C-alpha positions as CSV (number, residue, x, y, z in Angstrom):
1,M,82.9,102.0,82.8
2,R,82.9,104.8,80.2
3,H,83.5,102.6,77.2
4,I,86.5,104.1,76.3
5,P,87.9,101.8,73.7
6,A,84.6,101.7,71.9
7,E,84.3,105.4,72.0
8,V,87.9,106.1,70.6
9,E,86.9,103.9,67.6
10,N,83.9,105.5,66.9
11,L,85.6,109.0,67.3
12,K,88.2,108.0,64.4
13,A,85.4,106.6,62.3
14,G,83.2,110.1,62.8
15,R,80.8,108.9,65.3
16,W,80.2,111.0,68.3
17,Q,79.1,110.1,71.9
18,R,77.6,106.6,70.9
19,T,77.6,105.1,74.5
20,L,76.3,106.1,78.0
21,G,78.8,105.5,80.5
22,T,78.7,105.1,84.2
23,G,80.1,107.4,86.8
24,L,82.1,105.8,90.1
25,K,81.1,108.3,92.7
26,G,78.9,106.4,95.2
27,R,79.2,103.2,93.6
28,T,80.8,100.3,95.2
29,L,84.3,99.0,94.6
30,G,84.8,95.6,96.0
31,I,88.3,94.4,96.5
32,F,89.0,90.5,96.9
33,G,92.1,90.5,98.7
34,Y,93.6,93.6,100.7
35,G,97.5,93.2,100.5
36,K,100.0,95.8,99.1
37,I,98.1,96.2,95.9
38,G,94.3,96.0,96.9
39,S,95.1,98.5,99.8
40,L,96.6,100.8,97.0
41,I,93.5,100.1,94.7
42,A,91.4,101.0,97.7
43,R,92.7,104.6,98.0
44,Y,92.1,104.8,94.1
45,G,88.3,104.1,94.8
46,Q,88.2,106.5,97.5
47,A,89.8,109.2,95.5
48,F,86.9,108.6,93.0
49,E,84.7,109.0,96.0
50,M,83.6,105.1,95.8
51,K,82.1,103.2,98.8
52,V,85.1,100.2,99.2
53,L,84.1,97.0,100.4
54,V,86.7,94.4,101.1
55,W,86.8,90.6,101.6
56,G,89.5,87.9,102.0
57,R,91.1,86.0,104.6
58,E,91.0,86.8,108.2
59,G,94.1,88.8,108.2
60,T,93.1,90.6,105.2
61,R,89.4,91.9,106.8
62,Q,91.3,92.8,109.9
63,R,93.7,95.1,108.1
64,A,90.7,96.4,106.0
65,A,88.7,97.2,109.2
66,D,91.9,98.7,110.8
67,A,92.1,101.0,108.0
68,G,88.4,102.0,108.3
69,L,87.3,100.2,105.4
70,E,83.8,98.1,105.4
71,V,84.0,94.3,105.4
72,A,81.6,92.4,103.4
73,A,79.7,90.0,105.2
74,S,80.7,87.1,103.1
75,Q,82.6,86.5,99.7
76,T,78.8,86.0,98.5
77,D,78.1,89.8,99.8
78,L,81.1,91.1,98.0
79,F,80.1,89.7,94.5
80,Q,76.3,90.7,95.2
81,R,77.1,94.6,96.4
82,S,80.1,95.5,94.0
83,D,79.4,97.7,91.2
84,V,83.2,97.2,90.4
85,L,85.1,93.9,91.9
86,S,88.8,94.0,91.5
87,L,90.7,91.1,92.2
88,H,94.1,91.2,94.3
89,L,94.6,87.5,95.7
90,R,97.8,85.4,95.4
91,L,97.5,82.4,93.5
92,N,97.8,79.0,95.6
93,D,95.9,75.9,96.0
94,D,93.4,77.8,98.2
95,T,92.6,80.3,95.7
96,R,92.9,78.7,92.4
97,G,89.3,79.0,91.1
98,I,87.7,80.7,93.9
99,V,85.8,82.7,91.5
100,N,83.6,80.3,89.9
101,A,80.6,80.4,87.6
102,E,78.3,80.7,91.1
103,S,80.1,83.6,92.3
104,L,79.9,85.3,89.0
105,A,76.2,85.0,88.6
106,Q,75.7,86.8,91.8
107,M,77.0,90.0,90.4
108,K,74.8,92.8,89.2
109,P,74.1,92.8,85.5
110,R,75.6,96.2,85.2
111,S,78.7,95.4,87.3
112,L,82.5,95.1,86.2
113,L,84.9,92.5,87.1
114,V,88.5,93.4,87.0
115,N,91.2,91.0,86.9
116,T,94.9,92.1,86.9
117,S,96.0,89.7,89.3
118,R,96.0,86.0,88.1
119,S,93.6,84.4,85.5
120,Q,93.8,81.0,87.5
121,L,91.8,82.8,90.3
122,V,88.7,82.4,88.1
123,A,87.5,78.9,87.3
124,P,88.2,77.6,83.6
125,G,85.6,79.1,81.4
126,A,83.6,80.7,84.1
127,L,84.2,84.3,82.9
128,E,83.2,83.7,79.2
129,Q,80.1,81.8,80.5
130,A,79.2,84.6,83.1
131,L,79.7,87.5,80.4
132,K,77.4,85.7,77.7
133,A,74.8,85.3,80.7
134,G,75.4,89.1,81.7
135,R,76.4,88.6,84.9
136,P,78.6,90.5,85.4
137,G,77.6,93.1,82.6
138,Q,81.4,93.4,81.6
139,A,85.0,92.6,82.5
140,A,88.4,94.0,82.1
141,V,91.3,91.6,82.5
142,D,95.1,91.9,81.9
143,V,95.9,88.1,82.7
144,F,95.2,84.7,80.7
145,D,95.7,81.2,81.3
146,A,98.1,80.9,78.2
147,E,100.1,83.7,77.3
148,P,100.9,85.2,74.8
149,V,97.2,84.7,73.7
150,L,96.9,83.9,70.1
151,Q,93.3,82.9,70.0
152,D,90.7,82.9,72.5
153,S,86.8,83.1,72.3
154,L,86.9,85.3,75.4
155,L,88.4,88.1,73.5
156,E,85.6,88.2,70.9
157,L,83.0,89.0,73.4
158,P,81.8,92.7,73.1
159,N,81.6,93.3,77.1
160,L,85.3,92.4,77.6
161,L,88.1,94.8,77.6
162,A,91.3,92.9,77.5
163,T,95.2,93.9,77.6
164,P,98.0,91.7,77.0
165,H,99.4,91.4,80.4
166,L,100.8,95.0,80.8
167,G,100.6,95.4,84.5
168,Y,104.2,95.0,84.7
169,V,105.5,96.0,81.8
170,E,106.8,99.6,82.3
171,K,110.2,101.2,81.9
172,D,110.8,102.0,85.8
173,S,110.5,98.4,86.5
174,Y,112.6,97.3,83.8
175,E,115.2,99.7,84.3
176,L,115.2,98.5,88.2
177,Y,115.7,94.8,87.3
178,F,118.0,95.1,84.6
179,G,120.0,97.6,86.4
180,D,120.4,95.3,89.3
181,A,121.3,92.4,87.2
182,F,123.8,94.5,85.4
183,S,125.5,95.7,88.9
184,N,125.7,92.1,90.2
185,L,127.5,91.1,86.9
186,L,130.0,94.2,87.0
187,A,130.6,93.0,91.1
188,Y,131.0,89.7,89.6
189,I,133.8,90.6,87.2
190,D,135.4,92.9,89.5
191,G,135.8,89.9,91.8
192,Q,133.2,90.9,94.4
193,P,130.4,88.9,93.7
194,V,126.9,89.4,95.6
195,N,124.0,87.5,96.2
196,N,125.9,84.3,96.2
197,L,124.6,80.9,97.2
198,A,126.6,78.8,99.3
199,R,127.6,75.6,98.3
């Protein structure tokens, strides 16, 4: 929302304050899927004094209402009202392609779509088409259909901020994963295996 990648490059090139950013206070954060991560994102939005609007399955909507959050009237309402819309759905047959060209066309020209969840939640080609049409005005993604991404025309769009699936790539997580694996290996060597599968 503040054009940080572009402004970092501008500063390095000797250019000062070339963009006009958008603040978050008072804007609407739409959360599509209110599970473990979606509920955390809602709290981040509240910390920035954003209005939080939630949509998802019935259980999602009930949990959001129980937490005192506003529930959108429909998926269409969520897309139309969100200034920032963040996807937090599990990928399954019901959610694959749930965000299509029609959904994206309902977004505001100044809105931002954020997808750090699963790329397949968005119908193939829909995001590129939508960004070229200007609805939403911009997107931030950390997930792709094929990874690693070697070439993708989506990456050439000036209104896309993309990172190489960094969401789970962090030291603490890796120490936890590999620490457990190493402990299991040592237990096996000591003749005390854990997490065995019965044959």
